DRENRO-719166 format. One record per residue (C-alpha): residue in three letters; x negated, y, z. Coordinates in pm, whole numbers, plus 50000, padded with zeros to 5 digits. Layout:
// residues N
ALAXYZ ...
This chain:
// residues 505
MET351397175808833 ARG351917186509192 VAL353247221609257 HIS352837243209564 LEU354217276909672 ALA351227292509844 THR351387319510109 ALA347667327910103 GLY346517359709931 PRO345017356309582 GLU341527362709713 ALA341797334909975 LEU343307305509783 ALA340837278509689 ALA341397268509325 ASP339317261209019 ALA341037289508833 LEU343267318508937 LEU345467331308652 VAL346327368308664 LEU349057380508426 VAL348357413308246 ALA350587431307997 GLU349427456607736 ASP351347484907895 ASP350427477408256 ALA348547504208446 VAL344777500008460 ASP344987492908833 ALA347967469108810 ALA345997439208945 PRO346167435109327 ALA343737459509486 SER342257433209716 LEU341517410509421 ASP339967438209213 ALA337927450509509 ALA336547415809578 LEU335287415109220 GLY333687449309252 GLY336377466909048 LEU335647445008746 ILE339277440108641 SER340187476908645 ASP336877485208475 LEU337567460508191 ARG341067474208156 GLY339917510408166 ARG337357504207892 ARG339987484307698 GLU337747453707681 PHE340807434307791 ARG343977449107644 GLY346527423507767 GLU347637413707418 LEU349637381707388 GLY347217352707339 GLN344307371207493 ARG342467353307773 LEU339307363207956 VAL337507340908208 LEU335637358708488 PRO333337338208714 THR333747349109075 PHE330277338209202 GLY331687330909545 ARG333357364709594 LEU336747347409594 ALA337867313209709 ALA338777305709345 GLY335927295909117 ARG337077317908828 VAL339697344308753 VAL341447341708416 LEU343157372608280 VAL346147361408070 GLY347607386107823 LEU351397388907799 GLY351797414807523 ARG354237443307576 ARG356527441207878 ALA359547449407661 ASP358907418007455 LEU358347394307746 ASP360727365107785 GLY360467329607911 TYR359337316607572 ARG356347340407554 LEU355317336007918 ARG355587298307884 ASN353387298007574 ALA350777321007728 LEU350427298208029 GLU350467266207823 LEU347607278907607 ALA345647289207915 ALA346187255208079 ARG345057237207762 GLU341747255807774 LEU341267252008148 ARG342237215908213 PRO338797200808133 VAL337217222008408 ALA340107232808631 PRO342237204708778 VAL343527229709037 VAL344977262208908 ALA346847290809073 VAL349197315308901 LEU349767349609049 LEU353397358808982 ASP353477396409028 ARG356747414009102 THR356857431008764 THR356727398008576 VAL359367383008802 ALA361657412708738 ASP361047410508362 LEU362547375308361 GLU365817385208528 LEU368567367208337 SER371947372408494 ASP373707374908827 ASP373757337108871 VAL369997331508825 ALA367517345909072 PRO364557362008891 ALA362107344609125 ALA363587310609038 GLN363307317408665 ALA359707329308702 VAL358787298108898 ARG360537275408649 THR358877291808348 ALA355387292808499 VAL355417256508606 ILE356807245008272 GLY354077264308093 ILE351237249808300 GLY352757215008281 LEU353087216307903 GLY349397224607888 ASN348727189008003 TYR350027174207676 ALA347317155407484 SER347777140107139 GLY345037113807158 GLU347217085107280 PHE345247059607075 ARG341757074707108 HIS339237056707326 ASP338207090207481 ARG341747102307550 GLY341047106507923 GLU338167130907877 ALA340337161607821 GLY341297163308190 THR344577174708339 VAL345867201508568 ALA346747180608873 ASP347787208709109 CYS349467241809036 HIS349757268209312 LEU352157297509273 LEU351237329909448 GLY353037362509507 LEU356427348609615 GLU358017344709953 ALA358107309410091 ASP361517294710010 PRO362437257610004 ARG364807264609715 LEU361927277409503 THR359907246509591 ALA362757225109459 VAL362887245909140 ALA359137241809094 GLU359267204109138 GLU362157201308893 ALA360267222808642 ALA357227200208665 ALA359467170308587 LEU360997188808290 ALA357507195808155 ASP356587159108193 ALA359777149208007 THR358917173207724 ASN355397159307703 TYR356857124307677 ALA359027135707386 ARG355927150707223 THR354057117907265 LEU356897099607091 GLN356967125406813 TRP353267121106736 ARG353187083006760 PRO352427066006426 ALA355437050706256 ASN353857016106244 ARG353697017306625 LEU357077034106674 THR359307011706465 PRO363057013406530 ALA362876981606738 ALA359886993706940 PHE361437028206986 ALA364677013707119 ALA362986988307344 GLU360677014007506 ALA363527038607563 ALA365797011807710 GLU363057000607949 ALA362407036408061 ALA366137041808107 GLY366377011408331 ARG363567024608550 SER365277058408582 GLY368687044608675 LEU370517049108345 LEU372547022208175 ALA371047012307840 GLU372336992507544 VAL370646985607211 LEU372956977906918 GLU371316955006661 PRO372306951006293 ASP375046925206343 ARG376716947606601 LEU376336978006375 GLU377996958506096 ALA380866947806321 LEU381426984306418 GLY381536994806052 MET378457017206060 GLY377947016105685 ALA376137049405668 LEU373377039305910 LEU373087004605758 GLY372937019905410 VAL369977042105498 ALA368197012205656 ARG368426990705342 GLY365157003105195 SER363036991905492 HIS361936958005620 GLU362356972005974 PRO365896965206101 PRO367826995306239 ARG368957000706594 MET371467022706777 LEU370337032007126 VAL373077040107378 LEU372157055207717 ARG374727063707984 TYR374757085808290 GLN377937083008497 ALA379027112308714 GLY381587098508955 THR385147108908871 SER384297135008608 ASP386917138608334 ARG384327152808092 THR381907132007892 LEU379147149807703 ALA377497131507413 LEU373927140007316 VAL373147125806973 GLY369617126406832 LYS368367117506486 GLY365937088406513 ILE364417084006165 THR361047069406261 PHE359637076205914 ASP361257095205630 ALA359777090005284 GLY363017102805131 GLY364167069104998 ILE364647067704620 SER364747106004626 LEU361077104104722 LYS359427133204900 PRO356247148804757 PRO353147131804902 ALA351657163405050 HIS352247164505426 MET354277132205419 ALA352297119205717 ALA354177144205933 MET357447126405848 LYS356787103906146 THR358277133106343 ASP361687129406178 MET362777112606503 SER362157144406705 GLY365857148806785 GLY366037113306914 ALA362917118407126 ALA364457149607282 VAL367717131507363 ILE365897102007523 ALA363577123807732 ALA366497145907840 MET368607116007941 LEU365757102808157 MET365977135108362 LEU369677132108446 PRO369467109008750 ARG367227135508905 LEU369317165608802 ARG372637148708894 PRO374937169708671 PRO378697170308735 VAL379677154508400 SER379077120308253 VAL376647119407961 ILE376137094907674 GLY372907096107477 LEU372987080707129 VAL370037077006893 PRO370477059806553 MET367067045806458 THR365797035006117 GLU363207042105849 ASN364147058305516 LEU362047040905251 PRO362387034004876 GLY362486996004894 GLY364126973704637 ALA367416973004829 ALA367417010204907 LEU370397032804849 LYS370397048904507 PRO371657083404416 GLY375287078604322 ASP375907050104567 LEU378817051104810 VAL378827042805182 THR381627041305437 ALA380987056405780 MET382337042206104 ASN385317065906110 GLY386387054105763 ARG385137084205569 THR383557075405234 VAL380407093705128 GLU378887096904783 VAL375117096304833 THR373857121904585 ASN370417124704746 THR368877097304959 ASP366607122705129 ALA369667137205304 GLU369757106205522 GLY369807123005861 ARG373417133805829 LEU374377098405728 VAL372957081906039 LEU374327110006258 ALA377777105406104 ASP377967070206246 ALA376477080706579 LEU378937109606621 SER381837087006524 TYR380697061606781 ALA380427088807047 VAL384047098506977 SER385117062007006 LEU383387060107345 GLY385447089307475 ALA383077118607437 THR384897151307502 ASP381997174007402 LEU379237166307152 VAL375807180507071 ASP373647166406795 VAL370007175706744 ALA368057168006429 THR365277177806193 LEU368067179305939 THR367457204805666 TYR364497227705739 ALA366637255105582 PRO366967275505907 ARG363167277805918 HIS363377303405638 ALA365617325005856 LEU364197318506203 GLY360677305006152 HIS359197282406418 PRO360117300006746 ALA363867292906747 SER366267264206685 ALA369467270106489 ALA372867262506643 LEU376107258506447 THR379307251806638 ASN383077250006647 ASP383287259607016 PRO381987292507165 LEU382267280107526 LEU380057250007465 LEU377557272207285 GLU377527296707575 ARG376657268107809 LEU373897256407576 GLN372417291407552 ARG372367294607930 ALA370537261507952 ALA368067272507684 ILE367167304307869 ARG366437284508184 ALA364397260207975 SER362367288707817 GLU363547278407470 ARG365177299407199 ILE368447291807021 TRP370057313706756 GLU373587308206631 LEU374197305406258 PRO377757307106121 ILE379847280205954 TYR381637296805663 PRO384417275305517 GLU383457283005156 TYR380497259405181 GLY382787230005250 PHE383707231404881 VAL380177222504771 LEU380447188604946 ARG383587178004760 SER383217145704564 ASP385227131304277 ILE384797095304396 ALA384577098104777 ASP385767119105068 LEU382597140105047 LYS379037141604915 ASN376067140105146 LEU374327168504958 GLU374897193304680 GLU371767205304503 ILE372097242604561 ALA369407265104693 GLU371477283304953 ALA373097276605292 GLY371617241805326 GLY371767242705705 MET375397253505698 ALA376357226405450 GLY374667200405671 ALA376677211905970 ILE379917211705771 PHE379207175605675 LEU378637165306038 ARG381757183606155 GLU383807157705965 PHE382797131306222 VAL383547148406557 ASP387347145406547 GLY387827182606611 ARG386207181006955 PRO383877207907094 TRP380587202706911 ILE377237218906838 HIS374737209706569 LEU371137219106652 ASP368807220506353 ILE365217217706478 GLY363587213606137 GLY361487244606198 SER360967242106573 ALA360087205306624 ARG356507211406512 SER354407242806522 GLU351967242606231 LEU351607278406106 SER347917286906145 GLN348607323906194 LEU350617316006509 VAL348007293206668 PRO346567320806893 ILE349967326807054 VAL352037294906995 PRO350687260307086 SER350297238906774 GLY351547203506720 PRO354737186206835 THR356867207207069 GLY359407183407225 VAL361867211307151 MET365317209707310 THR364287183207564 ARG364617207007857 THR367677224807717 LEU369567192207667 ALA368567180108013 LEU369887212208173 LEU373027215207959 PRO375117190208163 THR374407210708478 MET376167240308313 PHE379547222408334 ALA379997228908706 GLY383487242308778 ARG385057231508452 
């Protein structure tokens, strides 16, 4: 998608659709007077009669019949101004773009001063830059289409050009807009990977495609095959893989930042299908378990952005890839595995496999010299009960690293909420026969217990665990009018921007 900062007035810009942002508590005459006048006062009339309230998720298409250069005006509801943030604005624009793309390859977004001011973040982020970034990401995400294998997949159309109105011409904003379009494309790539059938996205195919894309982008790529995994002592990953005929892989991507003395590791869970192993999942909704590699997809797509973003720290991306199936050689409850760092694990539940493969990946990241680590995984789904779909849970041992991640998330128009790590829940993972259990069957603090398990493999280094079990897919029907449904590519943009937050360290 091409982006343009336009200097023309909203009534003079030629586009297939002109999007005008309207909040519930805006004045009736909040729309630009010239625009309303050209439409014969239609916007203010609709607002005055409350036919368009500006509620979040509301959209109203108004044909212009040649009164404006744009073919149609689309009123986009934002909800209450007090509730507006990047996440809500992004979703409102994504939903609008989804509807418009079959008929509107050229769209324009009018960024009024009130909306720009509402997105002010902090002294180090200009409100105009954040508004541009959020708007472009929203429109770009609207181009995602799930029909990768449908013969009519090209019929949905795309938004090819996005014009931003209402801002002063500034080359820095143009750069922000172009970067935002690339971040949206990266997220859409992660979503495509998430939704790809598991028989097409096997561990070998997943690793090969990612390595090829990395080579094109300028990253260094290495794919570790089973014999190499065995030589490194990755017994946890190899144990999970035993139930499948598909051999596992460990993908290693590297971005080198000159003489940086910091190395950030991004580690993503890459379970390409999770049936639960011997601890078999219920059959209902099992088809969605092809998305258990969502963390890995986010890490890969984020890494592909780094040569463009040029952050000041080196970054390693690691994705352990396997299926978790109940084959004849599969791990059994009660079995024991030894992770790469020598820790022994009693496998009490084979459906808690994500933490096993991440244990080896985190250990490997430490061995490669990572100074800071972030793992992202559809690990437990437990935080969904606290946070629902709109936010990802973060658990950490380092407030400074978390502060950097939260700054990146705000810029990425994503939500992160910190959950605590209370030491009492380390007791529930104690084992009589091994260093720890992979799971204790209790109904509370599952997300915390998962993080405590993973903490054993980071060697005390600054680390964050991101649980995206609730945010990787949006599937709650009641939210469909205001939150785009399907795979989200969550954390792709946040992880891509995180390394840029290390400037000055």
